[in-house]
SEDRENSE-859869 format. One record per residue (C-alpha): residue in one letter; x, y, z. Coordinates in steps of 0.25 Angstrom, whole numbers, plus 5000, padded with zeros to 4 digits. Example, Ala and Ser with C-alpha at 12.3 -4.5 7.8 and 13.67 -1.06 7.14 Angstrom:
BEGIN
+------+------+------+------+
| code |    u |    v |    w |
+------+------+------+------+
|    A | 5049 | 4982 | 5031 |
|    S | 5055 | 4996 | 5029 |
+------+------+------+------+
//
This chain:
BEGIN
+------+------+------+------+
| code |    u |    v |    w |
+------+------+------+------+
|    M | 4940 | 4926 | 4957 |
|    T | 4951 | 4924 | 4947 |
|    I | 4964 | 4917 | 4955 |
|    K | 4977 | 4924 | 4951 |
|    R | 4990 | 4915 | 4948 |
|    D | 5003 | 4916 | 4955 |
|    Y | 5013 | 4929 | 4948 |
|    Y | 5023 | 4919 | 4948 |
|    E | 5015 | 4907 | 4942 |
|    V | 5010 | 4919 | 4931 |
|    L | 5024 | 4924 | 4926 |
|    G | 5030 | 4908 | 4929 |
|    V | 5041 | 4912 | 4937 |
|    N | 5047 | 4908 | 4951 |
|    R | 5043 | 4917 | 4964 |
|    D | 5057 | 4924 | 4964 |
|    A | 5057 | 4927 | 4948 |
|    A | 5067 | 4937 | 4947 |
|    D | 5061 | 4951 | 4940 |
|    N | 5067 | 4948 | 4925 |
|    E | 5060 | 4933 | 4926 |
|    L | 5046 | 4939 | 4929 |
|    K | 5048 | 4950 | 4917 |
|    A | 5053 | 4938 | 4908 |
|    R | 5042 | 4930 | 4912 |
|    Y | 5031 | 4941 | 4911 |
|    R | 5037 | 4945 | 4897 |
|    K | 5034 | 4932 | 4892 |
|    L | 5020 | 4931 | 4897 |
|    A | 5018 | 4945 | 4892 |
|    L | 5023 | 4940 | 4878 |
|    K | 5014 | 4929 | 4878 |
|    Y | 5000 | 4934 | 4883 |
|    H | 5001 | 4949 | 4878 |
|    P | 4988 | 4953 | 4872 |
|    D | 4991 | 4956 | 4858 |
|    R | 4999 | 4943 | 4856 |
|    N | 4984 | 4939 | 4863 |
|    P | 4974 | 4946 | 4857 |
|    D | 4959 | 4943 | 4864 |
|    N | 4967 | 4932 | 4872 |
|    K | 4961 | 4933 | 4886 |
|    E | 4969 | 4924 | 4893 |
|    A | 4980 | 4929 | 4888 |
|    E | 4976 | 4943 | 4892 |
|    E | 4974 | 4935 | 4907 |
|    K | 4988 | 4931 | 4907 |
|    F | 4994 | 4943 | 4903 |
|    K | 4989 | 4951 | 4913 |
|    E | 4991 | 4939 | 4923 |
|    A | 5006 | 4941 | 4919 |
|    A | 5007 | 4954 | 4920 |
|    E | 5001 | 4956 | 4933 |
|    A | 5009 | 4944 | 4938 |
|    Y | 5023 | 4951 | 4933 |
|    D | 5018 | 4965 | 4938 |
|    V | 5019 | 4959 | 4954 |
|    L | 5030 | 4949 | 4953 |
|    R | 5039 | 4962 | 4947 |
|    D | 5034 | 4970 | 4957 |
|    T | 5043 | 4967 | 4970 |
|    R | 5032 | 4974 | 4982 |
|    K | 5020 | 4965 | 4973 |
|    R | 5031 | 4953 | 4973 |
|    Q | 5031 | 4952 | 4988 |
|    I | 5017 | 4955 | 4990 |
|    Y | 5014 | 4945 | 4979 |
|    D | 5024 | 4934 | 4985 |
|    Q | 5018 | 4936 | 5000 |
|    Y | 5005 | 4938 | 4999 |
|    G | 5000 | 4933 | 4986 |
|    H | 4989 | 4941 | 4976 |
|    Q | 4981 | 4943 | 4987 |
|    G | 4994 | 4952 | 4993 |
|    L | 4994 | 4959 | 4979 |
|    E | 4979 | 4964 | 4981 |
|    G | 4981 | 4967 | 4994 |
|    S | 4994 | 4977 | 4991 |
|    G | 4984 | 4984 | 4981 |
|    F | 4987 | 4976 | 4967 |
|    S | 4977 | 4973 | 4958 |
|    G | 4985 | 4966 | 4947 |
|    V | 4989 | 4974 | 4933 |
|    G | 4977 | 4981 | 4926 |
|    G | 4975 | 4980 | 4909 |
|    F | 4986 | 4979 | 4898 |
|    D | 4988 | 4993 | 4899 |
|    D | 4994 | 4992 | 4912 |
|    I | 5002 | 4980 | 4909 |
|    F | 5007 | 4986 | 4898 |
|    S | 5010 | 4999 | 4906 |
|    S | 5018 | 4990 | 4917 |
|    F | 5025 | 4982 | 4910 |
|    G | 5028 | 4991 | 4897 |
|    D | 5043 | 4987 | 4896 |
|    I | 5041 | 4972 | 4896 |
|    F | 5031 | 4974 | 4884 |
|    E | 5042 | 4982 | 4877 |
|    D | 5051 | 4971 | 4879 |
|    V | 5043 | 4962 | 4872 |
|    F | 5037 | 4966 | 4863 |
|    G | 5043 | 4979 | 4860 |
|    F | 5032 | 4988 | 4864 |
|    S | 5024 | 4991 | 4876 |
|    G | 5012 | 4983 | 4874 |
|    R | 5002 | 4994 | 4879 |
|    R | 4988 | 4995 | 4874 |
|    S | 4987 | 5009 | 4878 |
|    S | 4975 | 5019 | 4875 |
|    K | 4976 | 5031 | 4868 |
|    S | 4976 | 5040 | 4879 |
|    E | 4987 | 5033 | 4889 |
|    V | 4976 | 5033 | 4900 |
|    R | 4983 | 5029 | 4912 |
|    R | 4981 | 5027 | 4926 |
|    G | 4988 | 5038 | 4937 |
|    A | 4999 | 5034 | 4945 |
|    D | 4997 | 5029 | 4960 |
|    L | 5003 | 5039 | 4972 |
|    R | 5007 | 5035 | 4985 |
|    Y | 5006 | 5045 | 4997 |
|    D | 5012 | 5041 | 5011 |
|    L | 5003 | 5047 | 5023 |
|    T | 5007 | 5046 | 5037 |
|    L | 4997 | 5044 | 5048 |
|    S | 4996 | 5046 | 5062 |
|    F | 4995 | 5032 | 5069 |
|    M | 4982 | 5037 | 5075 |
|    K | 4977 | 5042 | 5061 |
|    A | 4981 | 5029 | 5055 |
|    A | 4974 | 5019 | 5066 |
|    F | 4961 | 5027 | 5065 |
|    G | 4960 | 5033 | 5052 |
|    T | 4962 | 5047 | 5047 |
|    E | 4957 | 5056 | 5032 |
|    T | 4968 | 5065 | 5029 |
|    E | 4971 | 5072 | 5016 |
|    I | 4984 | 5070 | 5008 |
|    E | 4990 | 5080 | 4996 |
|    V | 4996 | 5071 | 4984 |
|    E | 5004 | 5074 | 4973 |
|    K | 5000 | 5069 | 4960 |
|    M | 4997 | 5071 | 4945 |
|    D | 4983 | 5073 | 4943 |
|    V | 4974 | 5076 | 4930 |
|    C | 4974 | 5091 | 4926 |
|    H | 4962 | 5100 | 4928 |
|    I | 4966 | 5108 | 4916 |
|    C | 4964 | 5098 | 4905 |
|    N | 4959 | 5085 | 4913 |
|    G | 4969 | 5076 | 4910 |
|    S | 4968 | 5077 | 4895 |
|    A | 4982 | 5083 | 4893 |
|    C | 4975 | 5093 | 4883 |
|    E | 4975 | 5108 | 4884 |
|    P | 4959 | 5112 | 4888 |
|    G | 4951 | 5111 | 4874 |
|    T | 4960 | 5101 | 4869 |
|    H | 4959 | 5089 | 4865 |
|    P | 4971 | 5078 | 4862 |
|    E | 4972 | 5073 | 4848 |
|    T | 4973 | 5057 | 4844 |
|    C | 4986 | 5054 | 4838 |
|    K | 4985 | 5052 | 4822 |
|    H | 4998 | 5042 | 4824 |
|    C | 4992 | 5033 | 4833 |
|    R | 4980 | 5035 | 4831 |
|    G | 4974 | 5037 | 4844 |
|    T | 4980 | 5023 | 4850 |
|    G | 4993 | 5029 | 4854 |
|    Q | 4999 | 5017 | 4849 |
|    I | 5006 | 5012 | 4837 |
|    S | 5004 | 4999 | 4832 |
|    R | 5011 | 4992 | 4823 |
|    S | 5010 | 4975 | 4821 |
|    Q | 5025 | 4967 | 4826 |
|    G | 5022 | 4950 | 4825 |
|    F | 5010 | 4946 | 4832 |
|    F | 5011 | 4960 | 4840 |
|    T | 5004 | 4972 | 4837 |
|    V | 5015 | 4982 | 4844 |
|    R | 5009 | 4997 | 4849 |
|    T | 5018 | 5005 | 4852 |
|    A | 5016 | 5021 | 4857 |
|    C | 5012 | 5032 | 4847 |
|    H | 5024 | 5042 | 4848 |
|    H | 5016 | 5050 | 4843 |
|    C | 5007 | 5052 | 4854 |
|    R | 5014 | 5044 | 4865 |
|    G | 5004 | 5033 | 4865 |
|    K | 4994 | 5043 | 4869 |
|    G | 4984 | 5042 | 4858 |
|    Q | 4983 | 5056 | 4859 |
|    A | 4992 | 5070 | 4855 |
|    I | 4989 | 5082 | 4864 |
|    S | 4991 | 5096 | 4856 |
|    D | 4987 | 5106 | 4866 |
|    P | 4991 | 5099 | 4880 |
|    C | 4988 | 5103 | 4894 |
|    S | 4994 | 5115 | 4899 |
|    N | 4993 | 5113 | 4912 |
|    C | 4998 | 5096 | 4914 |
|    R | 5005 | 5101 | 4901 |
|    G | 4998 | 5088 | 4894 |
|    T | 4999 | 5079 | 4904 |
|    G | 4985 | 5079 | 4909 |
|    Q | 4990 | 5079 | 4924 |
|    V | 4995 | 5088 | 4935 |
|    N | 5003 | 5087 | 4947 |
|    V | 4993 | 5090 | 4959 |
|    N | 4992 | 5090 | 4975 |
|    K | 4981 | 5083 | 4978 |
|    K | 4974 | 5081 | 4992 |
|    V | 4968 | 5068 | 4995 |
|    T | 4959 | 5063 | 5007 |
|    V | 4966 | 5049 | 5013 |
|    K | 4957 | 5043 | 5022 |
|    I | 4965 | 5033 | 5032 |
|    P | 4956 | 5021 | 5038 |
|    G | 4961 | 5018 | 5051 |
|    G | 4972 | 5008 | 5053 |
|    V | 4980 | 5011 | 5043 |
|    D | 4995 | 5009 | 5047 |
|    S | 5009 | 5013 | 5041 |
|    G | 5009 | 5005 | 5025 |
|    S | 4995 | 5006 | 5024 |
|    R | 4992 | 5009 | 5009 |
|    L | 4978 | 5018 | 5005 |
|    R | 4974 | 5020 | 4991 |
|    L | 4966 | 5031 | 4986 |
|    T | 4961 | 5026 | 4974 |
|    G | 4963 | 5038 | 4961 |
|    E | 4971 | 5047 | 4970 |
|    G | 4983 | 5044 | 4962 |
|    E | 4987 | 5052 | 4949 |
|    S | 4979 | 5054 | 4939 |
|    G | 4979 | 5046 | 4926 |
|    I | 4984 | 5048 | 4913 |
|    Y | 4973 | 5051 | 4903 |
|    G | 4961 | 5049 | 4909 |
|    G | 4966 | 5037 | 4918 |
|    P | 4963 | 5033 | 4933 |
|    S | 4968 | 5040 | 4943 |
|    G | 4981 | 5034 | 4951 |
|    D | 4979 | 5030 | 4967 |
|    L | 4984 | 5036 | 4979 |
|    Y | 4992 | 5026 | 4988 |
|    V | 4992 | 5033 | 5002 |
|    F | 5004 | 5024 | 5010 |
|    I | 5001 | 5025 | 5026 |
|    Y | 5012 | 5028 | 5039 |
|    V | 5008 | 5029 | 5051 |
|    E | 5015 | 5037 | 5062 |
|    P | 5019 | 5028 | 5075 |
|    H | 5014 | 5032 | 5086 |
|    E | 5020 | 5037 | 5099 |
|    F | 5012 | 5025 | 5107 |
|    F | 5003 | 5018 | 5100 |
|    K | 5010 | 5004 | 5091 |
|    R | 5002 | 4999 | 5081 |
|    D | 5003 | 4984 | 5078 |
|    N | 4991 | 4979 | 5066 |
|    T | 4978 | 4986 | 5073 |
|    N | 4985 | 4985 | 5087 |
|    V | 4990 | 4997 | 5094 |
|    I | 5001 | 4994 | 5105 |
|    C | 5006 | 5003 | 5116 |
|    Q | 5014 | 5002 | 5130 |
|    I | 5011 | 5009 | 5143 |
|    E | 5018 | 5011 | 5154 |
|    T | 5014 | 5007 | 5169 |
|    S | 5020 | 5006 | 5182 |
|    F | 5025 | 4993 | 5188 |
|    I | 5014 | 4996 | 5199 |
|    Q | 5002 | 4997 | 5188 |
|    A | 5008 | 4987 | 5183 |
|    T | 5008 | 4979 | 5197 |
|    L | 4996 | 4983 | 5203 |
|    G | 4988 | 4985 | 5189 |
|    S | 4983 | 4999 | 5186 |
|    K | 4974 | 5005 | 5173 |
|    I | 4981 | 5015 | 5163 |
|    K | 4979 | 5025 | 5153 |
|    V | 4982 | 5020 | 5139 |
|    P | 4981 | 5028 | 5127 |
|    T | 4974 | 5020 | 5116 |
|    L | 4970 | 5026 | 5099 |
|    T | 4958 | 5032 | 5105 |
|    G | 4962 | 5037 | 5118 |
|    E | 4965 | 5032 | 5132 |
|    K | 4961 | 5018 | 5139 |
|    M | 4963 | 5014 | 5151 |
|    L | 4969 | 5000 | 5152 |
|    E | 4970 | 4990 | 5165 |
|    I | 4984 | 4986 | 5169 |
|    P | 4983 | 4972 | 5178 |
|    K | 4991 | 4969 | 5190 |
|    G | 5003 | 4963 | 5188 |
|    T | 5005 | 4968 | 5173 |
|    Q | 5018 | 4964 | 5166 |
|    P | 5026 | 4973 | 5158 |
|    G | 5023 | 4970 | 5145 |
|    D | 5009 | 4967 | 5146 |
|    L | 5000 | 4968 | 5135 |
|    F | 4984 | 4975 | 5137 |
|    H | 4975 | 4976 | 5126 |
|    F | 4966 | 4987 | 5122 |
|    N | 4956 | 4981 | 5111 |
|    G | 4951 | 4988 | 5101 |
|    E | 4962 | 5000 | 5103 |
|    G | 4970 | 4998 | 5091 |
|    I | 4970 | 5000 | 5077 |
|    P | 4957 | 4998 | 5068 |
|    S | 4959 | 4988 | 5056 |
|    L | 4958 | 4992 | 5042 |
|    R | 4951 | 4979 | 5040 |
|    N | 4940 | 4980 | 5048 |
|    G | 4944 | 4992 | 5058 |
|    K | 4944 | 4985 | 5071 |
|    R | 4953 | 4991 | 5078 |
|    G | 4965 | 4981 | 5085 |
|    D | 4971 | 4981 | 5101 |
|    Q | 4979 | 4992 | 5108 |
|    I | 4990 | 4983 | 5116 |
|    I | 4995 | 4991 | 5127 |
|    Q | 5008 | 4985 | 5132 |
|    V | 5012 | 4988 | 5148 |
|    I | 5026 | 4993 | 5151 |
|    I | 5028 | 4994 | 5166 |
|    K | 5037 | 5007 | 5170 |
|    T | 5047 | 5004 | 5181 |
|    P | 5050 | 5017 | 5190 |
|    T | 5063 | 5021 | 5189 |
|    H | 5061 | 5032 | 5200 |
|    L | 5057 | 5027 | 5215 |
|    N | 5058 | 5033 | 5229 |
|    K | 5063 | 5026 | 5241 |
|    K | 5047 | 5023 | 5243 |
|    Q | 5046 | 5016 | 5232 |
|    E | 5056 | 5010 | 5232 |
|    K | 5055 | 5004 | 5247 |
|    L | 5042 | 4999 | 5241 |
|    L | 5048 | 4992 | 5230 |
|    K | 5058 | 4984 | 5238 |
|    E | 5047 | 4979 | 5246 |
|    F | 5040 | 4976 | 5235 |
|    E | 5052 | 4967 | 5230 |
|    K | 5055 | 4960 | 5242 |
|    L | 5040 | 4954 | 5242 |
|    E | 5042 | 4950 | 5227 |
|    S | 5053 | 4945 | 5231 |
|    G | 5047 | 4936 | 5240 |
|    K | 5038 | 4932 | 5231 |
|    I | 5047 | 4926 | 5222 |
|    T | 5056 | 4922 | 5233 |
|    N | 5043 | 4913 | 5237 |
|    R | 5039 | 4908 | 5224 |
|    L | 5056 | 4904 | 5221 |
|    K | 5053 | 4894 | 5234 |
|    T | 5040 | 4889 | 5230 |
|    I | 5046 | 4885 | 5217 |
|    L | 5061 | 4879 | 5224 |
|    K | 5050 | 4871 | 5233 |
|    M | 5042 | 4863 | 5220 |
+------+------+------+------+
//
């Protein structure tokens, strides 16, 4: 397993480095290790990619916060898998390469194959559906492959022609010092091909706007902020490129009775002071139905009781947490004369006990 170096060390900056310093350091490393300047040099290629990955993380506020707090493992857990090949690097940091070299530096294919864009969908779930999982159908608006031309952008029965000016490369090359400067062919706009008869359905783009229904399986235990990734359900790629992904962000509605604490659920149950004093059995709602709770004699306000395994399933192992019940002792507000008389007699008995305890303490 390859151990990644610290990103700040890779760029040679302090941990509080500002954006302009990060960019300046990356430009310097990109110039030093650029593949056109180091042909067939694997070590230079790796350093070129390493610097691009470090800059990609540290220039992004969210990625940088995750990295500063959790390191490389934190980034992996958030879905970051590093930078791709040279095309991705040149595409992401094109402005830097134009500043340094006077051109984008991209090694593009003649068809400009590109991955489709990722999409986001915000899904609201009830407390119970989030607790035990569900399957639902959502409708996503996105750009998809044109069903008339199958993404070719050409009218059916026709084909794109190879650009005569760049001979299908999509680029015009010229020598500039020790660099080979490549610029996009302005005749075909870097595509390497010219379409004389564009598809009338997609107007030569190869894509059309559609509303697609997607089935989403929600695992039990998701909470607000959980994110589901549906591979390939994003927008379609360009010129045969792979489709992007669809990210479903979960929001869970609050419950009128239960509150969630990780995999535990918390609730409050009212009981009379008589039940708390003498003890009793009461019915308590759980996520799966009612269950009897035994209130022992002398229960005090705020006492907690547990139903083991009656909480939320864990996303890791499916094991359910506990249900925690807090007892709220309700004081009666409307008493008849007989009830008041009995309570006053009870108060006298309690006062006598307190007086005797005080006398015992004073004699010690």
